[in-house]
C-alpha positions, 0 to 999 in steps of 0.5 A: 621645960616651958610651962604652957598655960591654956587661956580661959575666961578673962584670959581668953583674948582675941587672936585676930591677926596672929601669924605663925609659920606653921599652924597646926589645927588639932592637938591630939595624936596627929597634930602633936606628932606634926609639932614634934617633928618641928621641934628645934627647927626655928619655925614659929609653930602654933597649935590650936585645939578646942580643948586643953591638951589631953583633956578630951579622950575619944578612943579606947587608947590602946596602941602597939607597945613598940610605937609608944616606946619609939616615941618615948611615951612608955610612962603613959602605959597603964597595962601591957597586953601581949595577947588578943582573943576573938570570940564568935558564936562558935567559940573563942581563940587566943593568940600570942602576938609578935608584939603587944598592945598597951592601954595608956593614959590619954592625958599623960600621953598627950602631955609627954608628947607635947613636952617634945614639941620644943617652943611650939605655942598652944592656944585653945580655940575652935577652928571653924573654917578656912578663909582666904588664901592671900597672894603671898601664900598666907592661908587664913583660918577662921576661929572663934577667937579671930582669924589666924594666918600661916603659909603652912596649915595642917588640919588634924581636927578629926573626921569632920575635915574642917578645913575642907569642903564639903564636910563629911556628914554621917550617916552618909559618909564612910564612917564607923561609930563607936561607943564605950564605957569605963567601969572599974577593973582590978588590973587582971587580964593580959589580952585585948578581947574582941567579939565578932557576933551579930547578936552584939552588932550586925556589922562590927565588933565589940571589945574589952581593953583592960587598962589597970584600974578600969576596963574599956568596954565598947562596940563599933559598928561599920554601919553608921546607921546602927546605934551602939548604946544598947549593944555596949550596955549589953556587952558590959552586962555580959562581962559583969561590969557597969555601964558607966563613964561613956565616951564615943565618936565617929571614926573613918574607914576610908583613906582620903587625900592627904592635901587639898587647896594648899592644906595638909591633912593628917589623922582622921581628917585624912582617913588615917584610921585602919579599916577593919580594926578601927585602929587610928592612933598608930597611923595618926602618929605615923602620918603626922610624923611624915607630914611634919618632916615635909613641913620641916624641910620647907621651914629649913629652906630645903624645899618649898610648899608645892613640893612638900604638898606633892611629896606628902600626897604621894606618901599618903597615896602609897598606902592605898593598897593596905587600906583597900585590903583592910576595907575589903576584909571589913566588908567581907567578914560580917557577911561570912557564916559564923561557922566559917569565921570560927574555922578561919580563926582556928586555922590561922592559930599556929604561931608562925601564921600569927607572927606573919599576919600580925607582923604584916599588920604592924609593918603597914605603919612600922614603929621604925619610922620614928626618929629621935626628936629632930636636931636643931636646924643648921641651915643659915638664916638667909636660906630659911627666908620667909618660907622659901617659895611658900606662895607657889 
């Protein structure tokens, strides 16, 4: 396996004038999923991120186990959770899911995924903005290490949607905010626990994710104005755990366009975070794979950029309905009287209904979408010439 070192200090040389066939900005879930789909395609792929791969965890890092298995990432699992519990002021319910969640090690998962990305090159650089689009279709991306260009550019940098204009700006933007702590844990527990209590957070929920030697305890607020540090500390104290090792981030709760000005967007930059649950890892994989497949068709000469942009945008738009349903529930549930919410959670407690509800949820981005690592392209070199039609 190729060893790819991250440039730091004196080795952090200029990238001015660097060109790639595919430039992927962002090296977390979505960006790495895009790069994975381009493995063995023969394209020159450059991945940029401000941080080293796997360096900066920003989520609770729990994902449906079938997705981790399908992507060959099972070695990153720290603890499997076949149950979910929901607590309201009126009581608690506990469901056995038709599939399980798994808490995983973020650094290891990213490293395992990167190992599947073939000959892609990685560089640390802060992506600042999009530059000019040249007559030949090359798109300039401005970084703190110089201007880089490529005919195919992906923004997988997160909710800021850096290569778009104007940028989202909290608290006015449709963003939720989350914060969690990581106290030590004894490895007990088999459920992803959820609290829906206005005494904790007015609009949102609290969570606990057992993850082997640590517990990930946090609070997410659908209202970006409401701060979540005090509720997070209070929930940790309720669970007799210390509020240590903080991490937090904004996360989107509205689907956005998948393309803009000849650029592809995947993950949080396209709003690929499911409303209500705030789950964005599985959907980042899912849409990243879809984006990567469109790019692969271009670099292998089976399509051109214009057609790939249109196809990916249609794929993105085809998911508006489930995202809209989840957003409507996100707005409805905090407004329900606690007694009614408790009654509803109890009513869906039969295993048949649980299987159907959570089966529907998983199928909105089903793990069957994953293929094996793509085989090497067989198209003759003359059919792949200079990214057919990239300037269209």
